C-alpha positions in Angstrom: 160.5 142.4 132.0 159.2 144.5 129.5 160.3 142.0 126.5 159.0 139.2 128.5 155.2 140.7 128.8 155.3 142.0 125.6 156.2 138.5 123.8 154.1 136.7 126.3 151.2 139.2 125.1 151.8 138.8 121.7 150.8 135.1 122.2 147.1 136.2 122.4 146.4 136.9 118.7 149.2 133.8 117.5 148.5 130.5 115.8 151.6 128.0 116.6 152.2 125.9 113.6 153.0 122.0 113.3 154.9 120.7 116.4 157.5 117.9 116.8 158.7 116.8 119.9 162.5 118.3 119.7 163.9 121.1 121.4 167.1 121.9 120.1 170.1 124.3 120.0 172.9 123.9 116.1 176.1 125.3 116.9 174.6 128.3 118.9 176.4 131.7 119.7 176.4 134.4 121.9 178.2 137.2 122.0 178.1 140.1 125.2 180.3 142.8 124.0 184.1 142.0 124.0 183.0 138.5 125.9 181.4 135.2 124.0 178.8 133.7 126.2 178.0 130.5 124.5 180.2 129.1 121.7 179.0 127.1 119.2 177.4 124.3 121.3 174.7 122.0 119.7 172.6 120.5 122.1 169.3 118.1 121.8 167.2 118.6 125.0 164.7 116.1 124.8 164.4 114.5 128.4 161.6 115.4 130.7 164.3 116.5 133.6 167.3 118.4 132.8 169.7 120.4 135.3 172.2 123.3 134.1 175.0 123.9 136.4 178.7 125.7 136.1 180.1 129.0 137.7 178.7 132.3 137.6 178.6 133.5 134.1 179.4 130.0 132.5 176.2 130.8 130.0 173.1 128.9 132.3 171.2 132.0 132.3 171.5 132.9 128.8 170.5 129.4 127.2 167.2 129.3 129.2 166.7 132.7 127.9 167.5 131.5 123.9 164.9 128.7 124.4 162.0 131.3 125.7 162.6 133.7 123.0 164.2 136.9 125.4 167.6 136.2 123.3 168.3 135.5 120.0 171.6 133.6 119.1 174.1 135.6 116.8 175.3 132.8 115.3 173.2 129.1 115.1 169.7 128.9 115.4 167.4 127.5 118.2 164.3 125.2 117.3 161.5 124.8 120.3 158.7 122.0 119.2 159.4 123.1 115.5 159.5 126.9 115.8 163.1 128.5 115.3 163.2 131.3 117.6 164.1 133.9 115.4 161.0 133.5 113.1 158.1 132.6 115.8 159.2 133.8 118.8 155.0 134.9 119.4 154.5 131.4 120.0 157.3 130.5 123.0 155.9 132.0 125.7 152.8 129.9 125.4 155.0 126.6 124.9 158.3 127.4 126.7 157.3 128.7 130.8 160.2 130.8 131.8 160.4 131.3 136.1 162.5 133.9 137.4 164.6 133.8 140.1 162.9 136.7 142.3 159.1 136.3 141.6 159.1 140.1 142.1 160.4 140.1 138.8 157.3 138.3 137.7 154.5 139.0 139.3 153.1 142.4 137.6 149.4 142.7 138.4 147.8 143.4 141.7 146.1 140.6 143.2 146.9 136.6 142.5 143.7 136.3 140.4 144.5 138.9 137.9 148.0 137.8 137.8 146.8 134.0 137.0 143.6 135.2 134.7 146.5 137.4 132.5 148.1 134.0 131.0 144.3 132.9 130.2 143.5 135.9 128.6 147.0 135.7 126.2 145.5 132.1 124.9 142.7 134.1 123.9 139.8 133.7 126.5 137.6 136.8 127.4 138.1 138.7 130.7 135.4 136.8 132.4 136.5 133.5 131.3 139.6 134.0 132.3 138.9 135.0 135.9 136.7 132.0 136.6 139.6 129.3 135.1 142.2 131.4 137.3 140.1 130.7 140.7 138.9 127.6 139.6 142.8 126.5 138.9 143.3 127.8 142.4 140.9 125.6 144.0 142.6 123.0 142.2 145.8 123.4 143.9 143.9 124.0 147.3 144.7 127.8 147.5 141.5 129.6 146.5 142.0 132.1 149.4 144.6 133.4 148.1 142.4 134.7 144.8 142.3 138.1 146.3 145.0 138.9 148.4 147.5 141.6 147.1 150.6 139.8 145.9 153.1 142.0 147.9 151.3 140.4 150.6 152.2 137.2 150.2 155.2 135.8 151.6 158.6 134.7 149.7 157.1 131.0 149.3 153.6 132.0 148.5 154.9 134.3 145.6 157.0 131.5 144.4 154.2 129.3 144.1 152.0 131.8 142.4 154.9 132.8 139.6 154.5 128.6 139.1 150.9 128.8 138.8 150.9 131.6 136.5 152.9 129.9 134.2 151.5 126.1 134.6 148.1 127.8 133.9 149.1 128.4 130.6 150.0 124.6 130.2 153.7 125.3 128.5 155.3 122.1 127.2 158.8 123.4 128.7 159.5 124.9 131.4 162.7 127.1 131.8 163.8 127.6 136.1 166.4 130.5 136.7 167.6 129.2 140.5 163.7 129.2 141.5 164.1 128.1 145.0 167.0 129.6 146.4 165.0 131.5 149.2 162.8 128.6 149.8 163.5 126.1 152.3 163.6 122.3 151.4 160.5 121.0 151.6 158.7 124.0 149.9 161.4 123.7 146.9 160.8 119.7 146.4 157.5 120.2 146.6 157.1 122.8 144.0 159.2 121.0 142.1 157.7 117.7 142.1 154.3 119.4 140.9 156.0 121.5 137.8 157.0 117.9 136.8 154.0 115.9 137.0 152.5 119.4 134.9 155.0 120.1 132.4 156.3 117.7 129.7 159.8 118.8 130.4 161.7 120.8 133.1 165.2 122.8 132.3 166.2 124.5 135.3 169.5 126.0 136.3 170.5 125.3 140.3 173.6 125.3 142.6 171.4 123.1 144.5 173.1 119.3 143.5 171.0 117.8 145.8 167.8 118.9 144.3 169.2 118.2 140.5 170.4 114.4 141.9 166.4 113.0 140.8 167.1 114.7 137.6 167.3 112.4 133.9 170.2 114.5 132.9 172.5 117.2 133.9 174.5 119.6 131.9 177.8 121.3 132.8 178.5 124.4 131.0 182.3 125.9 131.5 184.1 128.2 129.5 181.4 129.2 126.4 180.9 125.1 125.5 179.5 122.2 127.6 182.2 120.8 129.4 180.0 117.7 130.3 176.9 116.2 129.8 175.6 113.0 131.3 173.5 111.7 134.1 173.4 113.0 137.4 175.1 110.3 139.3 178.0 111.1 136.7 178.1 114.5 136.0 177.4 116.4 139.8 180.6 114.3 141.3 182.5 115.3 138.9 181.5 119.1 139.1 181.8 119.2 143.0 185.0 117.7 142.7 186.1 120.0 140.2 184.4 123.5 142.1 186.5 121.8 145.5 190.0 121.7 143.8 189.8 125.2 142.6 188.6 126.4 146.2 191.4 125.3 147.4 194.3 126.3 144.7 193.2 129.5 144.4 194.1 132.5 147.2 191.4 133.0 150.0 189.7 136.3 149.8 191.6 139.2 150.5 194.7 137.1 151.0 196.1 138.1 147.2 199.3 139.9 147.2 
């Protein structure tokens, strides 16, 4: 959390270099102790909506953090819109917005308006300009009544909505979502996802909700440190589901191992 905040704050005085449309990973390896989480993967992430699936520990969250600069690769390169994450990490928070699974890990200010205003201040606005802009942004989405509410008093759905708005107000080109809707009902999930897809150039989302990913342009299945399958949801999701069911029936139930 503190690392994320430091990187986000650094964007205040940063001036991005010339940008491209490319988001790429080239021969990227990430090690965690004796375990290799990602092993020499290469990807070009150009579609508007991309889903990431795979078992726990497959490297999905690691891949997202690489694109936001929260993690650096042990080998290979990550390039986000013309910015090498090793060299230009200070630019990444304004380009690639990260939305956490648990909103309590993201919300850091007492009130909703302060939470949104922080992002505008990091883009160079004065405190007064940022507060005005934050309240106007809330009004745009018809939730101006939330402006002065303490964030700890919000419902889980409201907290997640505020997290989304606090990232969108910085107008990032890429949204990185790490299981952001796990505690929300289906209607709220679709509403928030629809909002994000209309406001950001690209969305990359980790999710175990295969129904939600069915409407995406592309799904990447991570397994054993690499890309196991990559294609349209109609091809990748049924294969992923079938594999999960096959392993379920092949493995002993919990508590029955000898």
